[in-house]
N, CA, C and O atoms as a Maestro MAE file, in Angstrom:
{
 s_m_m2io_version
 :::
 2.0.0
}

f_m_ct {
 s_m_title
 :::
 protein
 m_atom[336] {
  # First column is atom index #
  i_m_mmod_type
  r_m_x_coord
  r_m_y_coord
  r_m_z_coord
  i_m_residue_number
  s_m_chain_name
  s_m_pdb_residue_name
  s_m_pdb_atom_name
  i_m_atomic_number
  :::
  1 25 5.132 18.103 10.017 1 A "PRO " " N  " 7
  2 3 5.266 17.017 9.609 1 A "PRO " " CA " 6
  3 2 5.737 16.905 8.425 1 A "PRO " " C  " 6
  4 15 5.082 17.583 7.634 1 A "PRO " " O  " 8
  5 25 6.762 16.231 7.856 2 A "THR " " N  " 7
  6 3 7.210 16.041 6.823 2 A "THR " " CA " 6
  7 2 6.250 14.787 5.645 2 A "THR " " C  " 6
  8 15 5.320 14.042 5.951 2 A "THR " " O  " 8
  9 25 6.758 14.921 4.642 3 A "HIS " " N  " 7
  10 3 6.339 13.946 3.914 3 A "HIS " " CA " 6
  11 2 6.817 12.796 4.314 3 A "HIS " " C  " 6
  12 15 6.077 11.830 4.127 3 A "HIS " " O  " 8
  13 25 7.938 12.588 4.860 4 A "GLN " " N  " 7
  14 3 8.309 11.522 5.105 4 A "GLN " " CA " 6
  15 2 7.932 10.881 6.450 4 A "GLN " " C  " 6
  16 15 8.133 9.693 6.700 4 A "GLN " " O  " 8
  17 25 7.261 11.931 7.463 5 A "HIS " " N  " 7
  18 3 6.838 11.192 8.769 5 A "HIS " " CA " 6
  19 2 5.268 10.689 7.966 5 A "HIS " " C  " 6
  20 15 4.979 9.538 8.292 5 A "HIS " " O  " 8
  21 25 4.681 11.060 7.414 6 A "PHE " " N  " 7
  22 3 3.386 10.383 6.708 6 A "PHE " " CA " 6
  23 2 3.840 9.137 6.199 6 A "PHE " " C  " 6
  24 15 3.261 8.118 6.577 6 A "PHE " " O  " 8
  25 25 4.801 9.060 5.387 7 A "SER " " N  " 7
  26 3 5.192 7.539 4.669 7 A "SER " " CA " 6
  27 2 5.675 6.701 5.817 7 A "SER " " C  " 6
  28 15 5.351 5.517 5.722 7 A "SER " " O  " 8
  29 25 6.501 7.090 7.073 8 A "CYS " " N  " 7
  30 3 6.462 6.357 8.257 8 A "CYS " " CA " 6
  31 2 5.644 5.972 8.801 8 A "CYS " " C  " 6
  32 15 5.731 4.795 9.150 8 A "CYS " " O  " 8
  33 25 4.460 6.718 9.152 9 A "MET " " N  " 7
  34 3 3.243 6.269 9.623 9 A "MET " " CA " 6
  35 2 2.479 5.194 8.533 9 A "MET " " C  " 6
  36 15 2.032 4.108 8.904 9 A "MET " " O  " 8
  37 25 2.419 5.607 7.351 10 A "ILE " " N  " 7
  38 3 1.557 4.581 6.716 10 A "ILE " " CA " 6
  39 2 1.969 3.598 6.688 10 A "ILE " " C  " 6
  40 15 1.184 2.688 6.420 10 A "ILE " " O  " 8
  41 25 3.694 3.197 7.001 11 A "ASP " " N  " 7
  42 3 4.172 2.008 6.621 11 A "ASP " " CA " 6
  43 2 3.562 1.465 8.102 11 A "ASP " " C  " 6
  44 15 2.864 0.452 8.145 11 A "ASP " " O  " 8
  45 25 3.942 2.348 9.472 12 A "ALA " " N  " 7
  46 3 3.798 1.668 10.225 12 A "ALA " " CA " 6
  47 2 2.231 0.946 10.927 12 A "ALA " " C  " 6
  48 15 1.987 0.034 11.717 12 A "ALA " " O  " 8
  49 25 1.385 1.962 10.110 13 A "LEU " " N  " 7
  50 3 -0.021 1.287 10.169 13 A "LEU " " CA " 6
  51 2 -0.366 0.085 9.518 13 A "LEU " " C  " 6
  52 15 -1.186 -0.714 9.969 13 A "LEU " " O  " 8
  53 25 0.343 -0.068 8.309 14 A "GLY " " N  " 7
  54 3 -0.048 -1.220 7.363 14 A "GLY " " CA " 6
  55 2 0.839 -2.348 8.305 14 A "GLY " " C  " 6
  56 15 0.238 -3.415 8.183 14 A "GLY " " O  " 8
  57 25 1.729 -2.486 8.971 15 A "ARG " " N  " 7
  58 3 2.567 -3.465 9.658 15 A "ARG " " CA " 6
  59 2 1.345 -3.742 10.714 15 A "ARG " " C  " 6
  60 15 0.905 -4.892 10.708 15 A "ARG " " O  " 8
  61 25 0.933 -3.091 11.343 16 A "ALA " " N  " 7
  62 3 0.094 -3.317 12.744 16 A "ALA " " CA " 6
  63 2 -1.282 -4.097 12.377 16 A "ALA " " C  " 6
  64 15 -2.041 -4.691 13.142 16 A "ALA " " O  " 8
  65 25 -1.389 -3.875 10.679 17 A "GLY " " N  " 7
  66 3 -2.592 -4.299 10.513 17 A "GLY " " CA " 6
  67 2 -3.906 -3.625 10.221 17 A "GLY " " C  " 6
  68 15 -5.042 -4.082 10.094 17 A "GLY " " O  " 8
  69 25 -3.266 -2.024 10.129 18 A "ARG " " N  " 7
  70 3 -4.638 -1.089 10.364 18 A "ARG " " CA " 6
  71 2 -4.750 -0.937 8.860 18 A "ARG " " C  " 6
  72 15 -4.777 0.211 8.416 18 A "ARG " " O  " 8
  73 25 -4.805 -1.786 8.172 19 A "LEU " " N  " 7
  74 3 -4.837 -1.198 6.516 19 A "LEU " " CA " 6
  75 2 -5.630 0.037 6.099 19 A "LEU " " C  " 6
  76 15 -5.342 0.841 5.212 19 A "LEU " " O  " 8
  77 25 -6.721 0.028 6.941 20 A "GLU " " N  " 7
  78 3 -8.062 0.926 6.318 20 A "GLU " " CA " 6
  79 2 -7.155 2.404 7.244 20 A "GLU " " C  " 6
  80 15 -7.142 3.515 6.714 20 A "GLU " " O  " 8
  81 25 -6.866 2.299 7.826 21 A "SER " " N  " 7
  82 3 -5.979 3.702 8.462 21 A "SER " " CA " 6
  83 2 -4.796 4.132 7.839 21 A "SER " " C  " 6
  84 15 -4.362 5.281 7.925 21 A "SER " " O  " 8
  85 25 -4.174 3.042 7.093 22 A "ALA " " N  " 7
  86 3 -2.670 3.395 6.251 22 A "ALA " " CA " 6
  87 2 -3.919 4.059 4.917 22 A "ALA " " C  " 6
  88 15 -3.938 5.250 4.603 22 A "ALA " " O  " 8
  89 25 -4.723 3.157 4.389 23 A "ARG " " N  " 7
  90 3 -5.068 3.510 3.089 23 A "ARG " " CA " 6
  91 2 -5.822 5.388 3.437 23 A "ARG " " C  " 6
  92 15 -5.701 6.341 2.669 23 A "ARG " " O  " 8
  93 25 -6.346 5.390 4.420 24 A "GLU " " N  " 7
  94 3 -7.246 6.826 4.702 24 A "GLU " " CA " 6
  95 2 -5.850 8.024 4.905 24 A "GLU " " C  " 6
  96 15 -5.839 9.141 4.387 24 A "GLU " " O  " 8
  97 25 -5.047 7.606 5.539 25 A "LEU " " N  " 7
  98 3 -3.799 8.456 5.915 25 A "LEU " " CA " 6
  99 2 -2.867 8.800 4.384 25 A "LEU " " C  " 6
  100 15 -2.196 9.791 4.097 25 A "LEU " " O  " 8
  101 25 -3.138 7.607 3.631 26 A "ALA " " N  " 7
  102 3 -2.400 8.169 2.324 26 A "ALA " " CA " 6
  103 2 -3.279 9.102 1.452 26 A "ALA " " C  " 6
  104 15 -2.706 10.047 0.908 26 A "ALA " " O  " 8
  105 25 -4.579 8.940 1.267 27 A "GLU " " N  " 7
  106 3 -5.606 9.584 0.712 27 A "GLU " " CA " 6
  107 2 -5.761 10.901 1.281 27 A "GLU " " C  " 6
  108 15 -6.536 11.607 0.636 27 A "GLU " " O  " 8
  109 25 -5.209 11.478 2.378 28 A "THR " " N  " 7
  110 3 -5.765 12.668 3.192 28 A "THR " " CA " 6
  111 2 -4.792 13.112 3.616 28 A "THR " " C  " 6
  112 15 -5.091 14.088 4.304 28 A "THR " " O  " 8
  113 25 -3.519 12.910 3.594 29 A "MET " " N  " 7
  114 3 -2.438 13.509 4.033 29 A "MET " " CA " 6
  115 2 -2.100 14.919 3.107 29 A "MET " " C  " 6
  116 15 -2.487 15.066 1.947 29 A "MET " " O  " 8
  117 25 -1.314 15.893 3.858 30 A "PRO " " N  " 7
  118 3 -1.545 17.067 3.258 30 A "PRO " " CA " 6
  119 2 -0.119 17.263 2.271 30 A "PRO " " C  " 6
  120 15 0.600 18.232 2.027 30 A "PRO " " O  " 8
  121 25 -0.114 16.060 1.919 31 A "PHE " " N  " 7
  122 3 0.716 15.920 0.424 31 A "PHE " " CA " 6
  123 2 -0.058 14.877 -0.449 31 A "PHE " " C  " 6
  124 15 -0.950 14.071 -0.184 31 A "PHE " " O  " 8
  125 25 0.684 15.226 -1.694 32 A "GLU " " N  " 7
  126 3 0.094 13.955 -2.429 32 A "GLU " " CA " 6
  127 2 0.649 12.613 -2.420 32 A "GLU " " C  " 6
  128 15 1.873 12.489 -2.388 32 A "GLU " " O  " 8
  129 25 0.041 11.792 -2.440 33 A "ALA " " N  " 7
  130 3 0.405 10.298 -2.111 33 A "ALA " " CA " 6
  131 2 1.437 10.306 -3.149 33 A "ALA " " C  " 6
  132 15 1.282 10.985 -4.164 33 A "ALA " " O  " 8
  133 25 2.789 9.381 -2.900 34 A "GLN " " N  " 7
  134 3 3.757 8.946 -4.252 34 A "GLN " " CA " 6
  135 2 3.406 7.793 -4.019 34 A "GLN " " C  " 6
  136 15 2.754 7.343 -3.077 34 A "GLN " " O  " 8
  137 25 4.015 7.120 -5.231 35 A "ALA " " N  " 7
  138 3 3.647 5.712 -5.556 35 A "ALA " " CA " 6
  139 2 4.456 4.516 -4.335 35 A "ALA " " C  " 6
  140 15 4.057 3.413 -3.962 35 A "ALA " " O  " 8
  141 25 5.577 5.209 -3.995 36 A "VAL " " N  " 7
  142 3 6.005 4.427 -2.294 36 A "VAL " " CA " 6
  143 2 4.816 4.112 -1.831 36 A "VAL " " C  " 6
  144 15 4.194 3.117 -2.205 36 A "VAL " " O  " 8
  145 25 4.358 5.045 -0.866 37 A "ASN " " N  " 7
  146 3 3.066 5.099 -0.116 37 A "ASN " " CA " 6
  147 2 2.275 4.250 -0.418 37 A "ASN " " C  " 6
  148 15 1.737 3.581 0.465 37 A "ASN " " O  " 8
  149 25 1.978 4.041 -1.830 38 A "TRP " " N  " 7
  150 3 0.780 2.842 -1.909 38 A "TRP " " CA " 6
  151 2 1.187 1.739 -2.130 38 A "TRP " " C  " 6
  152 15 0.478 0.736 -2.218 38 A "TRP " " O  " 8
  153 25 3.202 1.818 -2.328 39 A "VAL " " N  " 7
  154 3 3.717 0.129 -2.483 39 A "VAL " " CA " 6
  155 2 3.585 -0.153 -0.595 39 A "VAL " " C  " 6
  156 15 3.394 -1.341 -0.336 39 A "VAL " " O  " 8
  157 25 3.632 0.384 0.127 40 A "CYS " " N  " 7
  158 3 3.786 0.370 1.459 40 A "CYS " " CA " 6
  159 2 2.280 -0.324 1.884 40 A "CYS " " C  " 6
  160 15 2.165 -1.319 2.599 40 A "CYS " " O  " 8
  161 25 1.235 0.388 1.316 41 A "VAL " " N  " 7
  162 3 0.037 -0.415 1.716 41 A "VAL " " CA " 6
  163 2 0.015 -1.427 1.185 41 A "VAL " " C  " 6
  164 15 -0.165 -2.498 1.765 41 A "VAL " " O  " 8
  165 25 0.235 -1.254 -0.287 42 A "LEU " " N  " 7
  166 3 0.162 -2.761 -1.059 42 A "LEU " " CA " 6
  167 2 0.703 -3.887 -0.363 42 A "LEU " " C  " 6
  168 15 0.102 -4.958 -0.280 42 A "LEU " " O  " 8
  169 25 1.730 -3.684 0.096 43 A "GLY " " N  " 7
  170 3 2.827 -4.921 0.720 43 A "GLY " " CA " 6
  171 2 2.147 -5.333 2.468 43 A "GLY " " C  " 6
  172 15 2.239 -6.336 3.176 43 A "GLY " " O  " 8
  173 25 1.549 -4.145 2.618 44 A "ALA " " N  " 7
  174 3 0.621 -4.774 4.165 44 A "ALA " " CA " 6
  175 2 -0.425 -5.602 3.863 44 A "ALA " " C  " 6
  176 15 -0.647 -6.668 4.438 44 A "ALA " " O  " 8
  177 25 -1.345 -4.937 2.598 45 A "CYS " " N  " 7
  178 3 -2.251 -5.911 2.305 45 A "CYS " " CA " 6
  179 2 -1.632 -7.407 2.343 45 A "CYS " " C  " 6
  180 15 -2.062 -8.280 3.096 45 A "CYS " " O  " 8
  181 25 -0.640 -7.573 1.494 46 A "ARG " " N  " 7
  182 3 -0.192 -8.808 1.300 46 A "ARG " " CA " 6
  183 2 -0.206 -9.713 2.610 46 A "ARG " " C  " 6
  184 15 -0.791 -10.757 2.895 46 A "ARG " " O  " 8
  185 25 0.862 -8.713 3.426 47 A "ASP " " N  " 7
  186 3 0.971 -9.639 4.783 47 A "ASP " " CA " 6
  187 2 -0.033 -9.836 5.151 47 A "ASP " " C  " 6
  188 15 -0.249 -10.987 5.532 47 A "ASP " " O  " 8
  189 25 -1.023 -8.942 5.217 48 A "HIS " " N  " 7
  190 3 -2.778 -9.315 5.806 48 A "HIS " " CA " 6
  191 2 -3.607 -10.056 4.948 48 A "HIS " " C  " 6
  192 15 -4.833 -10.092 5.052 48 A "HIS " " O  " 8
  193 25 -2.908 -10.678 4.054 49 A "ASP " " N  " 7
  194 3 -4.186 -11.515 3.414 49 A "ASP " " CA " 6
  195 2 -5.595 -10.499 2.988 49 A "ASP " " C  " 6
  196 15 -6.742 -10.916 3.149 49 A "ASP " " O  " 8
  197 25 -5.403 -9.644 2.641 50 A "ASP " " N  " 7
  198 3 -6.536 -8.603 1.986 50 A "ASP " " CA " 6
  199 2 -6.149 -8.827 0.919 50 A "ASP " " C  " 6
  200 15 -4.930 -8.709 0.791 50 A "ASP " " O  " 8
  201 25 -6.910 -9.226 -0.273 51 A "LEU " " N  " 7
  202 3 -6.655 -9.078 -1.814 51 A "LEU " " CA " 6
  203 2 -7.571 -7.957 -2.165 51 A "LEU " " C  " 6
  204 15 -7.128 -7.047 -2.865 51 A "LEU " " O  " 8
  205 25 -8.779 -7.932 -1.757 52 A "GLU " " N  " 7
  206 3 -9.022 -6.663 -2.331 52 A "GLU " " CA " 6
  207 2 -8.814 -5.132 -1.987 52 A "GLU " " C  " 6
  208 15 -9.127 -4.200 -2.727 52 A "GLU " " O  " 8
  209 25 -8.152 -5.019 -0.564 53 A "ALA " " N  " 7
  210 3 -7.434 -3.662 -0.748 53 A "ALA " " CA " 6
  211 2 -6.372 -3.819 -1.559 53 A "ALA " " C  " 6
  212 15 -6.104 -2.859 -2.281 53 A "ALA " " O  " 8
  213 25 -5.599 -4.920 -1.637 54 A "SER " " N  " 7
  214 3 -4.239 -4.851 -2.210 54 A "SER " " CA " 6
  215 2 -4.537 -4.467 -4.096 54 A "SER " " C  " 6
  216 15 -3.666 -3.958 -4.801 54 A "SER " " O  " 8
  217 25 -5.944 -4.858 -4.605 55 A "SER " " N  " 7
  218 3 -6.654 -4.625 -5.525 55 A "SER " " CA " 6
  219 2 -6.149 -2.761 -5.994 55 A "SER " " C  " 6
  220 15 -5.465 -2.187 -6.842 55 A "SER " " O  " 8
  221 25 -7.063 -2.398 -4.737 56 A "TYR " " N  " 7
  222 3 -7.182 -0.830 -4.854 56 A "TYR " " CA " 6
  223 2 -5.896 -0.128 -4.913 56 A "TYR " " C  " 6
  224 15 -5.631 0.746 -5.738 56 A "TYR " " O  " 8
  225 25 -4.859 -0.692 -3.702 57 A "ALA " " N  " 7
  226 3 -3.416 -0.195 -3.653 57 A "ALA " " CA " 6
  227 2 -2.618 0.053 -5.037 57 A "ALA " " C  " 6
  228 15 -1.987 1.023 -5.458 57 A "ALA " " O  " 8
  229 25 -2.934 -1.345 -5.624 58 A "ALA " " N  " 7
  230 3 -2.216 -1.495 -6.670 58 A "ALA " " CA " 6
  231 2 -2.899 -0.405 -7.996 58 A "ALA " " C  " 6
  232 15 -2.145 0.359 -8.599 58 A "ALA " " O  " 8
  233 25 -3.855 -0.453 -8.199 59 A "ARG " " N  " 7
  234 3 -4.245 0.831 -8.982 59 A "ARG " " CA " 6
  235 2 -3.519 1.815 -8.698 59 A "ARG " " C  " 6
  236 15 -2.734 2.387 -9.453 59 A "ARG " " O  " 8
  237 25 -3.792 2.093 -7.410 60 A "ARG " " N  " 7
  238 3 -3.183 3.596 -6.850 60 A "ARG " " CA " 6
  239 2 -1.829 3.554 -7.478 60 A "ARG " " C  " 6
  240 15 -1.575 4.435 -8.300 60 A "ARG " " O  " 8
  241 25 -0.944 2.673 -7.213 61 A "VAL " " N  " 7
  242 3 0.479 2.783 -7.460 61 A "VAL " " CA " 6
  243 2 0.297 2.999 -9.054 61 A "VAL " " C  " 6
  244 15 0.561 4.114 -9.503 61 A "VAL " " O  " 8
  245 25 -0.038 2.222 -9.717 62 A "LEU " " N  " 7
  246 3 0.167 2.403 -11.120 62 A "LEU " " CA " 6
  247 2 -0.580 3.529 -12.097 62 A "LEU " " C  " 6
  248 15 -0.453 3.710 -13.308 62 A "LEU " " O  " 8
  249 25 -1.465 4.266 -11.047 63 A "GLU " " N  " 7
  250 3 -1.880 5.640 -11.693 63 A "GLU " " CA " 6
  251 2 -0.486 6.756 -11.362 63 A "GLU " " C  " 6
  252 15 -0.184 7.752 -12.020 63 A "GLU " " O  " 8
  253 25 -0.036 6.398 -10.561 64 A "LEU " " N  " 7
  254 3 1.161 7.010 -10.293 64 A "LEU " " CA " 6
  255 2 3.061 7.124 -11.009 64 A "LEU " " C  " 6
  256 15 3.957 7.941 -11.226 64 A "LEU " " O  " 8
  257 25 2.705 5.529 -11.123 65 A "ASP " " N  " 7
  258 3 3.881 4.936 -11.937 65 A "ASP " " CA " 6
  259 2 3.763 3.707 -12.633 65 A "ASP " " C  " 6
  260 15 4.233 2.664 -12.180 65 A "ASP " " O  " 8
  261 25 3.204 3.773 -13.633 66 A "PRO " " N  " 7
  262 3 2.979 2.715 -14.927 66 A "PRO " " CA " 6
  263 2 3.720 1.711 -14.630 66 A "PRO " " C  " 6
  264 15 3.242 0.617 -14.330 66 A "PRO " " O  " 8
  265 25 5.053 1.972 -14.681 67 A "LYS " " N  " 7
  266 3 6.088 0.960 -15.203 67 A "LYS " " CA " 6
  267 2 6.575 0.437 -13.339 67 A "LYS " " C  " 6
  268 15 7.607 -0.212 -13.172 67 A "LYS " " O  " 8
  269 25 5.964 0.708 -12.510 68 A "ASN " " N  " 7
  270 3 6.682 -0.054 -11.171 68 A "ASN " " CA " 6
  271 2 5.901 -1.299 -11.288 68 A "ASN " " C  " 6
  272 15 4.685 -1.469 -11.384 68 A "ASN " " O  " 8
  273 25 7.267 -2.451 -11.245 69 A "GLY " " N  " 7
  274 3 7.127 -3.723 -11.568 69 A "GLY " " CA " 6
  275 2 6.680 -4.372 -10.360 69 A "GLY " " C  " 6
  276 15 6.085 -5.445 -10.273 69 A "GLY " " O  " 8
  277 25 7.028 -3.615 -9.467 70 A "ALA " " N  " 7
  278 3 6.777 -4.017 -7.768 70 A "ALA " " CA " 6
  279 2 5.299 -4.502 -7.332 70 A "ALA " " C  " 6
  280 15 5.033 -5.278 -6.414 70 A "ALA " " O  " 8
  281 25 4.253 -3.748 -8.358 71 A "VAL " " N  " 7
  282 3 3.159 -4.018 -8.169 71 A "VAL " " CA " 6
  283 2 2.776 -5.472 -8.624 71 A "VAL " " C  " 6
  284 15 2.161 -6.102 -7.764 71 A "VAL " " O  " 8
  285 25 2.956 -5.968 -9.510 72 A "TYR " " N  " 7
  286 3 2.819 -7.072 -10.058 72 A "TYR " " CA " 6
  287 2 3.489 -8.588 -9.219 72 A "TYR " " C  " 6
  288 15 2.928 -9.683 -9.197 72 A "TYR " " O  " 8
  289 25 4.566 -8.305 -8.704 73 A "VAL " " N  " 7
  290 3 5.225 -9.502 -7.623 73 A "VAL " " CA " 6
  291 2 4.037 -9.141 -6.394 73 A "VAL " " C  " 6
  292 15 3.322 -10.106 -6.121 73 A "VAL " " O  " 8
  293 25 3.817 -8.151 -5.801 74 A "LEU " " N  " 7
  294 3 3.084 -8.118 -4.832 74 A "LEU " " CA " 6
  295 2 1.906 -8.598 -4.618 74 A "LEU " " C  " 6
  296 15 1.571 -9.218 -3.609 74 A "LEU " " O  " 8
  297 25 1.046 -8.268 -5.796 75 A "LEU " " N  " 7
  298 3 -0.087 -8.612 -6.354 75 A "LEU " " CA " 6
  299 2 -0.151 -10.468 -6.606 75 A "LEU " " C  " 6
  300 15 -1.085 -11.207 -6.295 75 A "LEU " " O  " 8
  301 25 0.753 -10.733 -7.057 76 A "ALA " " N  " 7
  302 3 0.631 -12.257 -7.599 76 A "ALA " " CA " 6
  303 2 1.213 -13.195 -6.058 76 A "ALA " " C  " 6
  304 15 0.451 -14.126 -5.796 76 A "ALA " " O  " 8
  305 25 2.173 -13.080 -5.273 77 A "SER " " N  " 7
  306 3 2.376 -13.092 -4.226 77 A "SER " " CA " 6
  307 2 0.930 -13.040 -3.201 77 A "SER " " C  " 6
  308 15 0.675 -14.056 -2.555 77 A "SER " " O  " 8
  309 25 0.205 -12.087 -3.109 78 A "THR " " N  " 7
  310 3 -1.164 -12.084 -2.483 78 A "THR " " CA " 6
  311 2 -1.824 -13.388 -2.707 78 A "THR " " C  " 6
  312 15 -2.008 -14.372 -1.990 78 A "THR " " O  " 8
  313 25 -2.155 -13.053 -4.065 79 A "ALA " " N  " 7
  314 3 -3.304 -14.130 -4.754 79 A "ALA " " CA " 6
  315 2 -2.705 -15.248 -4.437 79 A "ALA " " C  " 6
  316 15 -3.458 -16.006 -3.825 79 A "ALA " " O  " 8
  317 25 -1.325 -15.779 -4.663 80 A "ARG " " N  " 7
  318 3 -1.227 -17.194 -4.773 80 A "ARG " " CA " 6
  319 2 -0.587 -17.470 -3.335 80 A "ARG " " C  " 6
  320 15 0.185 -18.427 -3.290 80 A "ARG " " O  " 8
  321 25 -0.765 -16.892 -2.375 81 A "ASP " " N  " 7
  322 3 -0.325 -17.370 -1.055 81 A "ASP " " CA " 6
  323 2 -1.629 -16.765 0.039 81 A "ASP " " C  " 6
  324 15 -1.363 -16.103 1.042 81 A "ASP " " O  " 8
  325 25 -2.605 -17.019 -0.245 82 A "PRO " " N  " 7
  326 3 -3.552 -16.681 1.075 82 A "PRO " " CA " 6
  327 2 -3.359 -17.506 2.180 82 A "PRO " " C  " 6
  328 15 -2.932 -18.653 2.048 82 A "PRO " " O  " 8
  329 25 -3.661 -16.977 3.347 83 A "GLY " " N  " 7
  330 3 -3.321 -17.320 4.608 83 A "GLY " " CA " 6
  331 2 -2.026 -17.745 5.161 83 A "GLY " " C  " 6
  332 15 -1.835 -18.248 6.268 83 A "GLY " " O  " 8
  333 25 -0.972 -17.418 4.046 84 A "ARG " " N  " 7
  334 3 0.102 -18.300 4.527 84 A "ARG " " CA " 6
  335 2 0.381 -18.446 6.172 84 A "ARG " " C  " 6
  336 15 1.278 -19.182 6.584 84 A "ARG " " O  " 8
  :::
 }
 m_bond[335] {
  # First column is bond index #
  i_m_from
  i_m_to
  i_m_order
  :::
  1 1 2 1
  2 2 3 1
  3 3 4 2
  4 3 5 1
  5 5 6 1
  6 6 7 1
  7 7 8 2
  8 7 9 1
  9 9 10 1
  10 10 11 1
  11 11 12 2
  12 11 13 1
  13 13 14 1
  14 14 15 1
  15 15 16 2
  16 15 17 1
  17 17 18 1
  18 18 19 1
  19 19 20 2
  20 19 21 1
  21 21 22 1
  22 22 23 1
  23 23 24 2
  24 23 25 1
  25 25 26 1
  26 26 27 1
  27 27 28 2
  28 27 29 1
  29 29 30 1
  30 30 31 1
  31 31 32 2
  32 31 33 1
  33 33 34 1
  34 34 35 1
  35 35 36 2
  36 35 37 1
  37 37 38 1
  38 38 39 1
  39 39 40 2
  40 39 41 1
  41 41 42 1
  42 42 43 1
  43 43 44 2
  44 43 45 1
  45 45 46 1
  46 46 47 1
  47 47 48 2
  48 47 49 1
  49 49 50 1
  50 50 51 1
  51 51 52 2
  52 51 53 1
  53 53 54 1
  54 54 55 1
  55 55 56 2
  56 55 57 1
  57 57 58 1
  58 58 59 1
  59 59 60 2
  60 59 61 1
  61 61 62 1
  62 62 63 1
  63 63 64 2
  64 63 65 1
  65 65 66 1
  66 66 67 1
  67 67 68 2
  68 67 69 1
  69 69 70 1
  70 70 71 1
  71 71 72 2
  72 71 73 1
  73 73 74 1
  74 74 75 1
  75 75 76 2
  76 75 77 1
  77 77 78 1
  78 78 79 1
  79 79 80 2
  80 79 81 1
  81 81 82 1
  82 82 83 1
  83 83 84 2
  84 83 85 1
  85 85 86 1
  86 86 87 1
  87 87 88 2
  88 87 89 1
  89 89 90 1
  90 90 91 1
  91 91 92 2
  92 91 93 1
  93 93 94 1
  94 94 95 1
  95 95 96 2
  96 95 97 1
  97 97 98 1
  98 98 99 1
  99 99 100 2
  100 99 101 1
  101 101 102 1
  102 102 103 1
  103 103 104 2
  104 103 105 1
  105 105 106 1
  106 106 107 1
  107 107 108 2
  108 107 109 1
  109 109 110 1
  110 110 111 1
  111 111 112 2
  112 111 113 1
  113 113 114 1
  114 114 115 1
  115 115 116 2
  116 115 117 1
  117 117 118 1
  118 118 119 1
  119 119 120 2
  120 119 121 1
  121 121 122 1
  122 122 123 1
  123 123 124 2
  124 123 125 1
  125 125 126 1
  126 126 127 1
  127 127 128 2
  128 127 129 1
  129 129 130 1
  130 130 131 1
  131 131 132 2
  132 131 133 1
  133 133 134 1
  134 134 135 1
  135 135 136 2
  136 135 137 1
  137 137 138 1
  138 138 139 1
  139 139 140 2
  140 139 141 1
  141 141 142 1
  142 142 143 1
  143 143 144 2
  144 143 145 1
  145 145 146 1
  146 146 147 1
  147 147 148 2
  148 147 149 1
  149 149 150 1
  150 150 151 1
  151 151 152 2
  152 151 153 1
  153 153 154 1
  154 154 155 1
  155 155 156 2
  156 155 157 1
  157 157 158 1
  158 158 159 1
  159 159 160 2
  160 159 161 1
  161 161 162 1
  162 162 163 1
  163 163 164 2
  164 163 165 1
  165 165 166 1
  166 166 167 1
  167 167 168 2
  168 167 169 1
  169 169 170 1
  170 170 171 1
  171 171 172 2
  172 171 173 1
  173 173 174 1
  174 174 175 1
  175 175 176 2
  176 175 177 1
  177 177 178 1
  178 178 179 1
  179 179 180 2
  180 179 181 1
  181 181 182 1
  182 182 183 1
  183 183 184 2
  184 183 185 1
  185 185 186 1
  186 186 187 1
  187 187 188 2
  188 187 189 1
  189 189 190 1
  190 190 191 1
  191 191 192 2
  192 191 193 1
  193 193 194 1
  194 194 195 1
  195 195 196 2
  196 195 197 1
  197 197 198 1
  198 198 199 1
  199 199 200 2
  200 199 201 1
  201 201 202 1
  202 202 203 1
  203 203 204 2
  204 203 205 1
  205 205 206 1
  206 206 207 1
  207 207 208 2
  208 207 209 1
  209 209 210 1
  210 210 211 1
  211 211 212 2
  212 211 213 1
  213 213 214 1
  214 214 215 1
  215 215 216 2
  216 215 217 1
  217 217 218 1
  218 218 219 1
  219 219 220 2
  220 219 221 1
  221 221 222 1
  222 222 223 1
  223 223 224 2
  224 223 225 1
  225 225 226 1
  226 226 227 1
  227 227 228 2
  228 227 229 1
  229 229 230 1
  230 230 231 1
  231 231 232 2
  232 231 233 1
  233 233 234 1
  234 234 235 1
  235 235 236 2
  236 235 237 1
  237 237 238 1
  238 238 239 1
  239 239 240 2
  240 239 241 1
  241 241 242 1
  242 242 243 1
  243 243 244 2
  244 243 245 1
  245 245 246 1
  246 246 247 1
  247 247 248 2
  248 247 249 1
  249 249 250 1
  250 250 251 1
  251 251 252 2
  252 251 253 1
  253 253 254 1
  254 254 255 1
  255 255 256 2
  256 255 257 1
  257 257 258 1
  258 258 259 1
  259 259 260 2
  260 259 261 1
  261 261 262 1
  262 262 263 1
  263 263 264 2
  264 263 265 1
  265 265 266 1
  266 266 267 1
  267 267 268 2
  268 267 269 1
  269 269 270 1
  270 270 271 1
  271 271 272 2
  272 271 273 1
  273 273 274 1
  274 274 275 1
  275 275 276 2
  276 275 277 1
  277 277 278 1
  278 278 279 1
  279 279 280 2
  280 279 281 1
  281 281 282 1
  282 282 283 1
  283 283 284 2
  284 283 285 1
  285 285 286 1
  286 286 287 1
  287 287 288 2
  288 287 289 1
  289 289 290 1
  290 290 291 1
  291 291 292 2
  292 291 293 1
  293 293 294 1
  294 294 295 1
  295 295 296 2
  296 295 297 1
  297 297 298 1
  298 298 299 1
  299 299 300 2
  300 299 301 1
  301 301 302 1
  302 302 303 1
  303 303 304 2
  304 303 305 1
  305 305 306 1
  306 306 307 1
  307 307 308 2
  308 307 309 1
  309 309 310 1
  310 310 311 1
  311 311 312 2
  312 311 313 1
  313 313 314 1
  314 314 315 1
  315 315 316 2
  316 315 317 1
  317 317 318 1
  318 318 319 1
  319 319 320 2
  320 319 321 1
  321 321 322 1
  322 322 323 1
  323 323 324 2
  324 323 325 1
  325 325 326 1
  326 326 327 1
  327 327 328 2
  328 327 329 1
  329 329 330 1
  330 330 331 1
  331 331 332 2
  332 331 333 1
  333 333 334 1
  334 334 335 1
  335 335 336 2
  :::
 }
}
């Protein structure tokens, strides 16, 4: 499997609400996770109203890509609209 396969699985797990599984896969896949992988986790956290996991994913994105503005938008929408 390629990095793209793992990225798709991270996204699919997140969309299915399996946030812990998505996070674990991002951390344990045989490739170094990229910012886009953590943005997928962060988006899923927003969709499933998990502010604590959102914070963790946001930190990981910013470690890899400090200028990524999507982090702030996703965090703001998670905090602003809990229980949409």
